[in-house]
C-alpha positions in Angstrom: 7.1 24.5 7.2 6.3 21.0 7.8 4.9 19.3 10.9 7.7 17.1 12.5 6.7 13.4 13.6 7.0 13.9 17.3 9.9 12.4 19.1 8.4 10.0 21.0 6.6 8.9 18.1 9.9 7.8 16.5 11.5 6.8 19.6 8.1 4.2 20.4 9.1 3.2 16.6 12.6 2.3 17.4 11.5 0.3 20.4 9.2 -1.7 18.9 11.6 -2.3 16.2 14.6 -3.3 18.5 11.9 -5.8 20.1 10.3 -7.3 16.5 14.2 -8.0 16.1 14.8 -9.8 19.1 11.7 -11.9 18.6 12.5 -12.5 15.0 16.6 -12.8 14.9 17.7 -13.4 18.5 20.9 -12.8 17.6 21.0 -10.0 15.5 23.8 -7.1 16.1 23.5 -4.7 13.3 20.8 -3.4 11.3 21.7 -1.3 8.2 18.2 0.5 7.2 18.7 1.8 3.5 15.0 2.4 2.0 13.5 5.9 2.1 10.2 4.9 3.4 12.3 2.6 6.0 14.2 6.0 6.9 11.3 7.9 7.1 9.5 5.2 9.4 11.9 5.5 12.1 13.4 9.3 11.3 10.6 11.3 10.3 12.6 12.5 6.8 13.5 10.9 3.4 17.0 11.3 2.7 20.3 10.0 0.6 21.5 8.0 3.7 21.3 5.5 6.6 20.2 4.2 9.6 22.7 2.6 11.6 20.8 0.6 14.6 23.5 -1.2 16.6 21.8 -3.7 18.9 23.7 -2.2 22.1 24.1 1.4 21.5 21.9 4.2 20.0 20.6 4.0 16.5 22.8 7.6 14.2 21.0 8.7 10.8 23.9 9.2 8.5 22.8 11.8 5.6 24.9 12.4 2.0 22.1 14.7 0.9 20.8 16.3 2.2 21.8 17.1 5.6 19.9 20.4 6.1 17.1 19.3 5.1 17.1 16.0 7.5 18.1 18.4 10.4 15.0 20.5 9.5 12.5 18.1 9.6 13.6 15.4 11.6 13.5 15.1 15.5 15.5 12.0 15.7 18.7 12.0 18.3 21.3 11.4 16.3 21.8 12.6 12.5 25.5 13.2 11.0 26.6 13.5 7.8 28.3 11.2 5.9 30.8 11.5 2.9 30.7 8.0 2.1 30.1 4.2 3.7 33.7 4.6 5.1 32.4 7.3 7.3 29.5 5.1 8.7 32.2 1.9 9.3 34.4 4.3 10.9 32.0 5.3 14.0 31.4 1.7 14.5 34.2 0.1 17.6 33.4 -3.4 15.3 31.2 -5.1 12.8 29.6 -8.4 13.6 30.1 -11.2 10.6 26.4 -11.2 9.9 24.8 -7.8 9.5 20.8 -7.2 9.0 19.7 -5.9 5.7 16.5 -4.8 4.4 16.8 -7.9 1.8 14.1 -6.8 -0.8 15.2 -3.4 -0.8 18.9 -3.3 -1.4 20.6 -3.4 -4.9 23.2 -5.4 -5.4 25.9 -3.0 -6.3 24.4 -0.7 -2.7 25.2 -4.4 -1.2 28.8 -5.1 -2.6 30.2 -1.4 -1.6 28.3 -1.6 2.3 30.4 -5.1 2.0 33.6 -3.2 0.9 33.5 -1.2 3.6 32.2 -3.0 6.7 33.6 -5.8 5.8 30.9 -8.2 6.8 31.1 -11.6 5.8 27.1 -12.3 5.1 23.8 -10.7 5.5 20.6 -11.5 6.9 16.9 -10.5 6.0 15.3 -7.9 8.4 12.1 -7.6 6.1 9.6 -9.5 8.4 10.4 -7.6 11.3 10.2 -4.4 9.8 7.1 -5.1 8.0 5.6 -6.5 11.0 6.6 -3.3 13.3 4.7 -1.4 10.4 2.0 -3.0 10.4 0.5 -1.7 13.7 -0.8 1.4 13.8 -0.2 4.5 16.1 -2.6 6.7 17.5 -0.7 9.2 15.3 -0.6 7.2 12.1 -4.1 6.5 12.2 -5.2 10.3 12.4 -3.1 10.4 8.8 -5.1 7.4 7.7 -8.0 8.3 9.0 -8.2 11.8 7.2 -7.1 9.8 4.2 -10.0 8.0 4.1 -12.4 11.1 4.6 -10.8 12.7 1.5 -11.1 9.4 -0.4 -14.6 8.8 0.5 -15.2 12.6 -0.8 -13.0 12.1 -4.1 -14.9 9.1 -5.1 -18.2 9.4 -3.9 -19.1 13.2 -4.3 -16.6 14.7 -6.9 -16.0 11.6 -9.5 -19.6 12.0 -11.2 -19.2 15.6 -12.0 -16.1 14.5 -14.1 -17.6 12.5 -16.1 -18.8 12.6 -19.6 -19.5 10.8 -22.6 -16.7 10.9 -25.5 -13.9 11.6 -22.9 -11.2 8.7 -22.7 -9.4 7.2 -20.0 -6.3 9.9 -20.1 -8.6 12.9 -20.1 -10.8 11.5 -17.0 -7.5 10.7 -15.2 -5.8 14.0 -16.2 -9.1 15.8 -14.7 -9.0 13.5 -11.5 -5.6 14.2 -10.2 -6.0 17.7 -9.9 -8.9 17.5 -8.0 -7.5 14.4 -5.8 -4.4 16.9 -4.7 -7.2 19.8 -4.2 -9.0 18.1 -1.4 -5.5 17.0 -0.1 -4.3 13.9 -1.6 -0.4 14.0 -1.3 0.0 13.9 -4.8 1.4 10.0 -5.0 0.6 6.2 -4.8 3.7 4.4 -3.2 4.2 0.2 -3.6 6.6 -1.7 -2.1 6.9 -4.2 -4.9 10.1 -4.3 -6.8 10.2 -1.9 -9.8 6.3 -0.7 -9.5 5.5 2.3 -10.9 1.9 3.4 -10.2 0.5 7.4 -10.9 -3.2 7.0 -9.5 -4.1 3.4 -9.8 -6.5 1.9 -12.5 -8.9 4.3 -14.2 -11.2 2.4 -16.8 -13.8 2.2 -18.4 -16.0 -1.2 -19.3 -13.7 -4.0 -20.7 -10.3 -1.8 -19.7 -10.5 -3.0 -16.1 -10.3 -6.6 -17.4 -7.5 -6.2 -19.7 -4.3 -7.8 -18.2 -1.1 -6.4 -16.8 1.9 -7.6 -14.8 0.2 -5.7 -11.9 -0.2 -8.3 -8.6 -3.9 -7.5 -8.0 -7.4 -8.1 -10.0 -8.3 -5.2 -11.8 -6.5 -4.3 -15.4 -6.0 -1.6 -17.6 -4.9 -0.7 -20.7 -2.7 2.5 -20.1 -1.5 5.1 -22.1 0.9 2.5 -24.1 2.8 -0.2 -24.1 6.0 1.5 -22.9 3.7 3.8 -19.8 0.3 0.6 -19.2 -0.2 3.5 -16.3 -3.1 6.0 -16.0 -5.8 5.4 -18.8 -6.3 4.8 -22.4 -6.2 8.0 -25.2 -8.6 5.5 -27.5 -10.6 3.7 -25.3 -13.9 6.9 -24.8 -16.5 6.7 -22.4 -19.9 5.4 -23.6 -23.5 5.3 -22.7 -23.9 2.2 -20.4 -20.1 1.7 -19.5 -19.2 0.2 -16.5 -16.6 2.6 -14.7 -14.0 1.0 -12.7 -11.7 3.1 -10.5 -9.0 1.9 -8.3 -7.1 4.2 -6.6 -4.6 5.3 -3.6 -5.7 8.6 -1.8 -2.6 9.8 1.1 -1.8 12.3 3.4 2.1 12.8 5.0 3.4 9.5 3.3 0.3 7.3 5.3 -1.7 5.4 2.1 -6.0 4.5 2.1 -6.6 2.2 -1.0 -10.6 2.4 -2.2 -12.5 1.8 -5.7 -15.7 2.7 -6.6 -17.8 1.4 -9.4 -20.5 4.1 -11.8 -22.7 2.7 -14.2 -22.4 5.9 -16.8 -26.3 6.3 -18.5 -27.7 3.4 -18.4 -27.8 -0.1 -16.8 -25.6 -3.1 -16.5 -27.0 -6.5 -16.7 -28.5 -8.4 -13.8 -25.8 -11.1 -13.8 -23.6 -8.3 -13.3 -25.5 -6.5 -10.8 -25.9 -9.6 -8.9 -21.9 -10.9 -9.0 -21.2 -7.0 -8.0 -23.6 -7.0 -4.7 -22.1 -10.6 -4.4 -18.6 -9.1 -3.6 -20.0 -6.2 -1.4 -21.5 -8.8 0.9 -17.8 -11.1 0.8 -16.0 -7.3 2.0 -18.5 -7.2 4.7 -18.4 -10.9 5.9 -14.6 -10.7 5.6 -14.7 -7.3 7.4 -16.4 -8.4 10.2 -13.6 -11.5 10.7 -10.6 -8.5 11.3 -10.7 -8.7 15.1 -7.0 -9.3 17.0 -5.9 -12.8 17.0 -7.4 -14.0 14.0 -5.6 -15.3 11.3 -5.3 -14.0 8.1 -4.6 -17.3 6.3 -7.7 -18.9 7.9 -9.4 -15.8 7.2 -8.8 -16.4 3.3 -9.6 -20.3 3.6 -12.8 -19.8 5.6 -14.2 -17.1 2.8 -13.1 -18.6 -0.1 -14.0 -21.9 0.5 -17.6 -21.0 0.6 -17.5 -19.7 -2.9 -18.8 -21.7 -5.6 -16.9 -23.2 -8.3 -19.2 -20.5 -11.0 -18.5 -17.7 -9.0 -14.6 -18.3 -8.4 -14.3 -18.4 -11.7 -12.8 -14.8 -12.7 -13.1 -13.8 -9.0 -10.3 -11.6 -7.9 -9.3 -11.1 -11.9 -10.2 -12.5 -15.3 -9.2 -15.4 -16.8 -5.5 -17.2 -15.8 -4.9 -14.0 -14.0 -6.3 -14.1 -10.7 -4.9 -12.3 -7.8 -4.6 -15.4 -4.1 -5.6 -12.5 -2.0 -8.8 -11.1 -0.4 -6.9 -8.1 0.8 -3.8 -6.2 2.0 -2.0 -4.1 4.8 -1.6 -0.9 4.0 0.4 2.2 5.5 2.8 4.1 4.0 3.2 1.8 1.3 -0.1 0.8 -0.3 1.0 -3.1 -0.2 2.0 -4.4 2.9 2.2 -7.0 5.5 -0.1 -9.0 6.6 -2.0 -10.2 3.5 -4.9 -12.2 3.7 -4.0 -15.1 1.7 -2.1 -18.5 2.4 1.0 -18.8 4.4 0.4 -15.5 6.6 -0.4 -17.3 9.6 0.6 -14.4 12.2 -2.7 -13.1 14.0 -3.7 -10.1 13.5 -3.4 -7.2 15.8 -5.5 -4.2 17.2 -5.0 -0.9 14.7 -3.6 -3.4 11.7 -5.1 -1.4 8.7 -6.0 -3.6 5.8 -7.7 -2.8 2.2 -10.7 -5.5 1.2 -10.7 -5.9 -2.3 -13.1 -8.4 -3.6 -13.6 -8.2 -6.8 -15.1 -10.0 -10.2 -14.5 -10.2 -14.0 -17.5 -9.5 -16.1 -16.4 -10.5 -20.0 -17.9 -7.7 -21.9 -18.4 -5.3 -19.0 -15.7 -5.4 -16.6 -14.5 -5.8 -13.0 -17.2 -5.4 -10.7 -16.9 -5.5 -6.7 -15.5 -3.3 -4.2 -12.5 -2.1 -2.3 -12.4 -0.2 0.9 -9.7 0.5 3.9 -10.3 -1.3 7.3 -8.4 -0.6 10.8 -8.6 -4.3 12.9 -10.9 -3.7 16.0 -12.3 -5.9 19.0 -15.6 -5.5 17.0 -14.0 -6.1 13.9 -12.5 -3.8 11.2 -13.9 -0.4 11.2 -14.3 1.1 7.6 -12.0 4.3 6.8 -13.5 5.4 3.8 -17.2 5.3 3.6 -19.4 2.5 2.7 -20.6 2.9 -0.3 -22.1 -0.6 -2.3 -20.9 0.6 -5.5 -22.5 0.7 -9.3 -23.1 4.6 -8.4 -25.4 5.6 -11.7 -24.0 8.8 -13.0 -26.7 10.4 -15.4 
């Protein structure tokens, strides 16, 4: 029913993960993968289960539910049924004192159950190794990202203008947008790695809604449905002539996401200062994209770009008021927020076929968030855009 991730692709991922573990954790002996996204990356399916990766023997995938679906979907070499964690521990000839885990993903209760049955003394983090392995995309992955980019561009540049009508609410617009996205080929979900982060589509905002504060670690804002559900869009904020429309949404194919923001001007014109700020954000995106080459250092790119910005422009850049994001772009793939990040502290060189979303944006009081976002592949010639090059502020009559 579904296309399976090729066995050669799965084997390559496992081999590269082992190589990265050797680099980051030379003394590692056993990695236990619990998160469904990393399970999918390594096996081609995501079930209620665990992937055991011993250093000296082949990996195995233990599935509580659904074993049938795992066997139907996955070409992974060793899939076994699991009744409880006791089954996994019994299959190992020995358990090292230190076990590597996804420290950003494992709840304390799961850790305690693992420790009860495996009996290890301590854990070490494998998060960097997994993130760095996933950061470099294969040809198989790039095909899905490129298709997502084409769909994303078509939705935002061709379909959205026809959905906007005066008097509709943000919630109505979002409700009209979602089926269009699925119709065009979007896989239906926007996945984030940030802990306890819920996202339906992204930020869908009219006017000042796009600079309203949120807990989300990004430059944009939104009112949302209510304090209990600060997502999707407001039922009260209605579209008016002259509004800036800000649409920052994820799109995806077979689990792989692109990220794109496009702005629209609905039946009117923005002040000249807002237009100029927007154009400058687009120029920053283009300048940053040109630096996305193998060997470039993310923190140095961030420092170079931000050092060239004057204090007046930096006010409300990458956010609004005191709520400003401290990055210019982020890796993207099975999660919208992946490694690496164009920010301070990210000092490992970029590699060819890493994929990053660049999103320079600036909040304008009384207007909203101007700027842009597109998804780029790292190449020797600089970033290659997957999501189109429309400059934004698309006029909607």
